[in-house]
C-alpha positions, 0 to 999 in steps of 0.5 A: 365654404366660408358661408357654411362655416359661418353658419356652423359657428352661429349655431354653436354660439346660439346653443351655448347662449341657450344653455349658457354653458360654460357660464358666461361672465364667470371666471375660473372653474366655477364657470363649468358648474351648471347654470340655473338654465341648464338645471331647468332644461335638464329637469324638464327633459328628465320629467318629459322622459319619465312621463314618456317612459311611464306612458309607454310602460303603462300601455305595454303592461297588460293585466295577466291571467290570474295565477293558479295558486290565487284562483284555486279553491278547495273542493268539498264532498258532502253526505247525501243531505248536501250539508254535512261535509265528509272531507275536502280535496285541496292544496290549501284551504281556500274559498271565495265569497262576495263582498256582502258575505264579509262583515263590515267590521272585517272590511274596515279592519283590513283597511285600518291595518293595511291601507287607510287611504284605500278609498282615496288612492288610485291603486298605488302609494308613491311613498311606499313604491319609492321605498320599495324600489330603493330597497330592491335596488340596494338589496335591502327590501323590507316589504310593507307600504303597498296599498291593498290594490297592490297586495291584491295584484301581487297575490292574484296576478304576480308572485312574491319575487323581490325584483324591480321588474315585478314591482314595476309591473305591480304598479302598472297593473294596480293602476289599471285594476283601480280603473277597471274594478270598483273598490268593493270588488278589489277589497273582496278579491283581496280578502279572498286571496290573503293568507291567514295561517292554518293553511287558510286562504281568504277570510271565509276559511279563516273565519271558520278555522279560527272562530267556527263561523262564516266571514259574514258574522265576524265581529270587531274583535275577531276582525281586528285579530285577523287583520292583525295577522295579515302582515305576519300570518305564520308568526304564531297560532293565536290560540297558543300565543295571542301575545304575538299579535297583541301590538298589531291588534291594538294598532288595528283597533286604534286605526279603526277609531282614527278612521271613524270606523268605530267609536272610542266607546266601542274600542274600549270594549274590544278585547283579544277574542277567544280562538278555537284550538287547531284541530290536528286530527286527520280528516281521513281517519276511520271510514271518511278516508275510504269515502274520500278516496272512492269519490275522488276516483269517480269525480276525476272520471265523471268530470274528465279532469286531472287531480290538480284541477279537482284540488283547486277547482272549488267543486261542491260534490254531493254524494249518495252516502247516508251518514246514519247508514254509514254508521250502521254499516260500521256497527254491523261489522263490529258485531262479527264474532271476535278472534277472526283468523289473522288477515281476514277482512270484512266488507259491506256495501249497501246500494239503492236498487232504484238508482244504483247509488251507494248509500253505505259501505265499510272499507276497513277499520281505518283508512290511515292504517290501511288505505286498501278498501275491502269493499271496492278493491278486494277480489274474493271468490263469490261462493254461493252468492253466485247461485242466483244467476243460475236460478234466473237462467233456469227460470228464463229457460223453462225451469220451475221452482218445483222441479226436482234436483239431486241433493245427496252428497257427493253427487256425480254429474255428467259434464259433456261426457266427463264425470264431475263429482260435487259435494255439499258444504259439510257433507250434508245430504238431502236426497231429491229436492225442489229448486226452491228447497235447493235455494233455501238451503244453498245445496251445491249438488242441486245447483251444479245439476241445474247449471249443467242442465241450463248451460253455464254460458247462460249463467254467465249471461245473467251475471253480466246482465246483472252488472258483472263483467269478464272483461277486466283490465289490469287497472280495473283489477287493482283500482277501486273503480266500479264496472263489475270486473270479475276474475274467472267469469267463464262458462264452466259448470263450476262457476255456479259454486262461486269460482269467479272472484268479484268485488263486494261492491260489484256483487252488491250492484248485481243483487240490486239489479234483482231488487230492481226487477231486473233493471241494472243501474250504474253503481255510483257515489256522486249525486251531483257536482256544482262549482264556485260560489254560484253553484253552477251544476257541472254534473248530475247522476242520471 
């Protein structure tokens, strides 16, 4: 027992000697102040602990999946030429490009504005990080000081949350990104994710919105202005208040000189660039809105995606709409006689019979005033446009164009033992007429007799083979989708006089079947859809 006590005393004595605490040979309260030895051991222990914590944190932090907001890109729809835009589907304007599609002045201006040590640092700024950590801890976070890599990580992988946890994650992810991606990749990704006002995400969209040119053509002054806007993109619109960015603009130009990106002589020629005025006119006015809406419905069906995926998917959608024919359709509607009855709507649809592509339509005067599309959503009685279905049914069942039918008005027919009296439009009476004459003059009595003779069920059969359909769901009746939904398409004798209600687009599709020698093609407005900068084809009309 005594031996054990002696050992314990020795250990305690040795520990005290090692740390020299309380300090030997020092009297009074000062003997309890830390010695140099204590400070050294404590400092080394702290450094080791921090290194271990750093290593554990680095190993435990994985690079997360990019956030949806950062990766989302605007989807654009084009006329049939594949070049002229009609409109966009978007939450915001965003388009990613490769580094070689961004001008060198823009690359250098961003570095001069945000991170002059970009090519030398390892993804983080110790000075900036320390300031940010202290700011978050004291609830006085002022931003700034982050490297381009850190800003990219925040925009692409994280959020704008001001918390110590987010800042630590940002540090570890930035270190890993710097190891895994080249500086060019990081810079390109950064320049594709920054916000630059006017709902513009990325320099490609900003270049178009401010200077009406691609990012590859930005010069020094234009690049310096965009770089100056990175810090406070919503401060003002440079077309209205360029002075709001003047100090930052000059700062960027000075840094470009200091970093050797441009010469003093070049800097002397740099002036605040002219910025185009913001276009506040809605892109959905007139007929564009009707095209935008119709194509949107079709794209969602063909791609089997939801609206959020379309708005952020970066799709390039080439439509079948011909710009000149769309103008011609609108012009044709304007030639209608004035003083039409109140509430009357006109619709027009032009379909290519060879493939079913919609080349033109007229949805209404202005989509912004009335989104309801008269050509694709409105059911109206077919009237005499239904007679050709009975004509085809007759020809398929041995009737000849020279056969005679009653053209007098009124005419009473025997409908399965029930008298049926039919009148011609305006009471016109023609006497016996050939089927050819009945077609030329759209004679109701003659066609009613033909339908009774052939059978109204055969007329319905022809209409369905041409593209109309009696099977309508509530959704089909209310939507602007194609599919031939026809209300009242039943095998009764009066169907030949146009009692079924059809959409103009579906009747145009049925008539296109006649023009295609009886071959029906699915009505569509989309030629093809590609995705991303690589234009990967994801859909093509058959």
